C-alpha positions as CSV (number, residue, x, y, z in Angstrom):
1,M,-9.3,-2.4,8.7
2,H,-6.5,-2.5,11.7
3,D,-3.0,-2.5,12.5
4,K,-0.6,-2.6,15.3
5,S,3.3,-1.8,16.1
6,E,5.0,-5.2,16.4
7,T,4.7,-4.7,20.2
8,I,1.5,-3.3,22.1
9,A,2.0,-4.5,25.5
10,N,3.2,-0.4,26.9
11,L,-0.4,0.7,24.8
12,A,-2.8,-2.3,25.8
13,E,-1.9,-1.5,29.6
14,A,-1.9,2.1,29.2
15,L,-5.4,1.8,27.6
16,A,-7.0,-0.7,29.9
17,L,-6.1,2.0,33.0
18,A,-7.4,4.4,30.8
19,Q,-11.1,3.4,29.8
20,A,-11.5,2.3,33.9
21,E,-11.2,5.8,33.8
22,I,-13.0,7.3,31.2
23,E,-16.8,8.2,31.7
24,N,-19.4,7.9,29.4
25,A,-19.6,11.3,27.4
26,A,-22.5,13.6,28.1
27,K,-25.2,13.8,26.1
28,K,-25.2,17.8,25.8
29,S,-26.8,18.3,21.8
30,N,-30.3,18.2,20.6
31,N,-31.3,16.2,17.6
32,P,-34.4,18.0,16.7
33,H,-35.8,16.1,14.6
34,F,-35.8,12.8,16.9
35,R,-36.1,15.1,20.2
36,S,-33.3,13.1,21.7
37,K,-30.1,14.5,22.8
38,Y,-26.4,12.8,21.9
39,A,-22.7,13.1,22.6
40,D,-21.1,15.1,19.9
41,L,-17.8,14.4,18.5
42,A,-16.4,17.4,20.5
43,E,-18.0,15.8,24.2
44,V,-16.7,12.5,23.0
45,I,-13.0,14.2,22.4
46,N,-13.5,16.3,25.6
47,T,-14.2,12.9,27.4
48,A,-11.7,10.8,26.2
49,R,-8.7,13.3,25.7
50,P,-7.8,14.1,29.6
51,V,-7.3,10.3,30.4
52,L,-5.8,9.0,27.1
53,A,-2.9,11.7,27.7
54,K,-2.4,11.1,31.5
55,H,-1.5,7.4,30.5
56,G,0.4,8.1,27.9
57,L,-1.4,7.9,25.1
58,S,-3.1,10.3,22.2
59,V,-5.4,9.9,19.1
60,T,-4.7,11.2,15.6
61,Q,-7.5,10.8,13.2
62,W,-6.9,11.2,9.0
63,P,-10.1,11.1,6.8
64,S,-10.0,10.1,3.2
65,Y,-12.7,9.8,0.4
66,A,-12.5,7.7,-2.9
67,D,-15.1,7.1,-5.3
68,G,-18.3,8.0,-2.7
69,I,-16.9,6.3,0.2
70,V,-15.9,8.4,3.5
71,S,-12.6,6.7,4.9
72,V,-11.3,8.0,8.5
73,E,-8.3,6.1,10.2
74,T,-8.0,6.2,13.7
75,I,-4.3,5.6,15.4
76,L,-4.0,5.4,18.9
77,A,-0.1,6.0,19.9
78,H,1.4,5.5,23.3
79,K,4.4,7.4,24.6
80,S,6.4,4.0,24.1
81,G,6.2,4.3,20.3
82,E,3.2,1.1,20.4
83,W,0.2,2.2,18.0
84,I,-2.7,0.4,17.3
85,S,-4.8,2.2,13.5
86,N,-8.3,1.2,12.8
87,T,-10.0,2.5,9.3
88,A,-13.9,2.8,9.4
89,S,-15.9,3.5,6.3
90,A,-18.9,4.7,5.1
91,P,-20.7,5.6,2.5
92,A,-21.5,9.3,2.1
93,D,-25.1,10.3,2.4
94,K,-24.8,13.1,-0.4
95,L,-21.7,13.4,-2.7
96,N,-20.9,17.1,-1.4
97,A,-18.6,18.6,0.9
98,Q,-22.0,18.6,3.6
99,G,-22.1,15.0,2.8
100,V,-18.8,13.9,3.3
101,G,-18.4,16.3,5.8
102,S,-21.3,14.4,8.1
103,A,-19.8,11.2,7.5
104,T,-16.3,12.0,8.8
105,T,-17.7,13.5,12.0
106,Y,-19.5,10.5,12.5
107,L,-16.8,7.9,11.5
108,R,-14.4,9.9,13.6
109,R,-17.2,10.1,16.8
110,Y,-17.6,6.5,16.6
111,S,-14.3,5.5,16.1
112,L,-12.7,7.3,19.0
113,A,-15.9,6.4,21.1
114,A,-15.4,3.0,20.8
115,L,-11.4,2.8,20.7
116,A,-12.4,4.5,24.7
117,C,-15.2,2.4,25.4
118,I,-17.5,5.4,25.9
119,A,-21.2,4.7,25.5
120,Q,-23.2,7.6,23.5
121,E,-26.5,8.2,21.5
122,D,-26.4,8.1,18.2
123,D,-27.9,10.9,16.7
124,D,-26.5,9.7,12.8
125,G,-27.9,6.7,13.0
126,N,-31.4,7.9,13.8
127,K,-30.7,9.7,10.5
128,A,-29.5,6.6,8.8
129,S,-32.4,4.6,9.3
130,E,-34.8,7.2,8.5
131,N,-33.3,7.4,5.0
132,E,-33.1,3.0,5.1
133,A,-37.0,3.7,3.7
134,P,-35.8,3.0,-0.6
135,Q,-36.9,5.9,-2.7
136,K,-37.5,2.8,-5.6
137,Q,-37.3,-1.0,-4.9
138,T,-33.5,-2.4,-5.7
139,L,-32.8,-5.4,-6.7
140,A,-29.8,-8.1,-4.8
141,I,-27.1,-8.8,-6.6
142,G,-28.0,-12.5,-6.7
143,S,-25.5,-16.0,-6.7
144,E,-23.6,-14.9,-9.4
145,A,-22.3,-11.5,-9.1
146,A,-21.6,-12.7,-5.0
147,I,-19.3,-15.1,-6.4
148,A,-17.5,-12.5,-8.1
149,L,-17.7,-10.2,-5.1
150,Q,-16.2,-12.9,-3.0
151,A,-12.9,-13.4,-5.1
152,E,-12.3,-10.2,-4.0
153,I,-13.0,-10.3,-0.7
154,D,-10.4,-13.0,-0.5
155,A,-8.4,-11.2,-3.0
156,A,-7.9,-8.2,-0.1
157,D,-8.1,-10.4,2.7
158,A,-11.1,-9.1,4.2
159,D,-13.2,-10.2,6.5
160,L,-16.6,-11.3,4.7
161,A,-18.6,-11.0,8.2
162,A,-17.6,-7.7,9.4
163,L,-18.5,-7.1,5.7
164,L,-22.2,-7.9,5.9
165,R,-22.7,-6.6,9.4
166,Y,-21.4,-3.4,7.8
167,F,-24.2,-3.3,4.9
168,G,-26.9,-5.3,7.1
169,V,-27.4,-8.5,4.8
170,D,-27.2,-12.3,6.0
171,A,-25.6,-13.2,2.9
172,L,-23.5,-11.6,-0.4
173,P,-26.3,-12.5,-3.0
174,M,-28.6,-10.3,-0.8
175,L,-26.7,-6.7,-1.0
176,T,-28.1,-4.1,-3.4
177,E,-26.0,-3.4,-6.4
178,D,-25.4,0.1,-4.6
179,Q,-24.1,-2.0,-1.8
180,A,-22.5,-4.1,-4.2
181,K,-20.3,-1.5,-5.9
182,A,-19.8,0.5,-2.3
183,A,-17.8,-3.2,-1.0
184,R,-15.8,-3.1,-3.9
185,A,-15.1,0.5,-3.5
186,M,-14.0,-0.4,0.0
187,L,-12.1,-3.5,-1.1
188,A,-9.8,-1.8,-4.0
189,K,-8.7,0.4,-1.3
190,K,-7.9,-1.8,1.1
191,K,-6.6,-4.2,-1.0
192,A,-4.0,-1.0,-2.4
193,A,-3.0,0.0,1.3
194,K,-1.6,-3.4,1.5
195,S,0.2,-2.7,-1.9
């Protein structure tokens, strides 16, 4: 979900200049589990912030949590008062402070990197892909539940293609019950934000 001020011409020009100067984040942190290096949140911030500031741009990030879903709204503001924002969401790996904090850091890092066009190694993605092996067989929701979910997507004015990409499926009936529950929570939040 994204939003913007009425005009963004000054912001767009400044962001284009900043992105031309921003280097990719150095991969200084170690992921011993995967024996790889990655750019952590601090490195992404330290790479982006000085160049953004030089061009009159600032970033704020606002985390929130509801129903097992962590969200981070990233706002890019220009000194002219123009702004753009985007909200990224993901389910918490564990429903405790550690799990919510990990998802928040992940979303902050990837949102800022995307905004600044910074490439980086995917450390948390490696962990997420490792956890994809199901502990038990999960059933897809099927056509009837997909029709009901499509109505919720339409009511929230949500992007179906983005939702399918987020959950890594080709069609709504392929969602698992857990994924459908997470999707409904995300849609409810989006619908509430528009009210």
